[in-house]
Legacy VTK file of the C-alpha trace (Angstrom):
# vtk DataFile Version 3.0
C-alpha trace
ASCII
DATASET POLYDATA
POINTS 85 float
9.706 -181.813 -0.254
10.381 -178.581 1.620
8.450 -179.803 4.664
10.531 -182.977 4.870
13.744 -180.929 4.668
12.495 -178.657 7.422
11.667 -181.673 9.592
15.098 -183.150 8.952
16.806 -179.831 9.813
14.738 -179.511 12.988
15.595 -183.037 14.081
19.258 -182.431 13.307
19.272 -179.200 15.324
17.502 -180.845 18.270
19.855 -183.818 18.169
22.906 -181.580 18.096
21.623 -179.398 20.937
20.581 -182.285 23.160
23.738 -184.238 22.347
25.948 -181.296 23.230
24.141 -180.678 26.519
24.405 -184.365 27.420
28.114 -184.338 26.664
28.721 -181.239 28.774
26.674 -182.638 31.665
28.581 -185.923 31.563
31.963 -184.185 31.494
31.020 -181.986 34.471
29.845 -185.032 36.426
33.109 -186.858 35.715
35.177 -183.819 36.763
33.319 -183.451 40.062
33.720 -187.161 40.746
37.470 -186.856 40.195
37.613 -183.849 42.543
35.738 -185.873 45.189
38.303 -188.678 44.821
41.120 -186.141 45.167
39.551 -184.652 48.298
39.191 -188.103 49.842
42.844 -188.896 49.072
44.032 -185.663 50.695
41.902 -186.284 53.796
43.272 -189.825 53.995
46.823 -188.488 53.855
46.082 -186.017 56.625
44.493 -188.674 58.857
47.428 -191.036 58.360
50.123 -188.406 58.852
48.859 -186.617 61.993
48.867 -189.675 64.332
52.331 -190.669 63.082
53.706 -187.194 63.701
52.403 -186.956 67.293
53.942 -190.169 68.497
57.357 -189.864 66.862
60.528 -189.737 68.868
63.072 -191.061 66.390
64.349 -188.565 63.794
64.891 -191.300 61.177
61.259 -192.395 61.430
60.239 -188.750 61.077
62.255 -188.378 57.849
60.781 -191.565 56.364
57.254 -190.402 57.227
57.900 -187.030 55.580
59.214 -188.733 52.421
56.121 -190.929 52.244
53.936 -187.867 52.781
55.724 -186.020 49.985
55.249 -188.946 47.584
51.518 -189.094 48.353
51.134 -185.328 47.979
52.971 -185.425 44.642
50.567 -188.123 43.453
47.628 -185.912 44.466
49.142 -182.959 42.604
49.558 -185.086 39.464
45.963 -186.283 39.785
44.770 -182.670 40.086
46.743 -181.667 36.995
45.208 -184.561 35.060
41.721 -183.418 36.078
42.406 -179.843 35.002
44.168 -180.893 31.772
LINES 1 86
85 0 1 2 3 4 5 6 7 8 9 10 11 12 13 14 15 16 17 18 19 20 21 22 23 24 25 26 27 28 29 30 31 32 33 34 35 36 37 38 39 40 41 42 43 44 45 46 47 48 49 50 51 52 53 54 55 56 57 58 59 60 61 62 63 64 65 66 67 68 69 70 71 72 73 74 75 76 77 78 79 80 81 82 83 84
């Protein structure tokens, strides 16, 4: 009787330990994937905005481009806050 309880307790402890480590590993992998997506979005914004800025001559076009840039940056900030939260 005591041996079976010890086996059950050992299995329970191993299951809890392995389950917790698997959960932590999965959550870390998901967080790093989200950070990679955020990095790619920021690099995409930079690549799209630099060529537009160099060739601009019209002030109205410049203002529209800056508004679009601000909207994209705000979306990246929200995404970052969701990752952290």
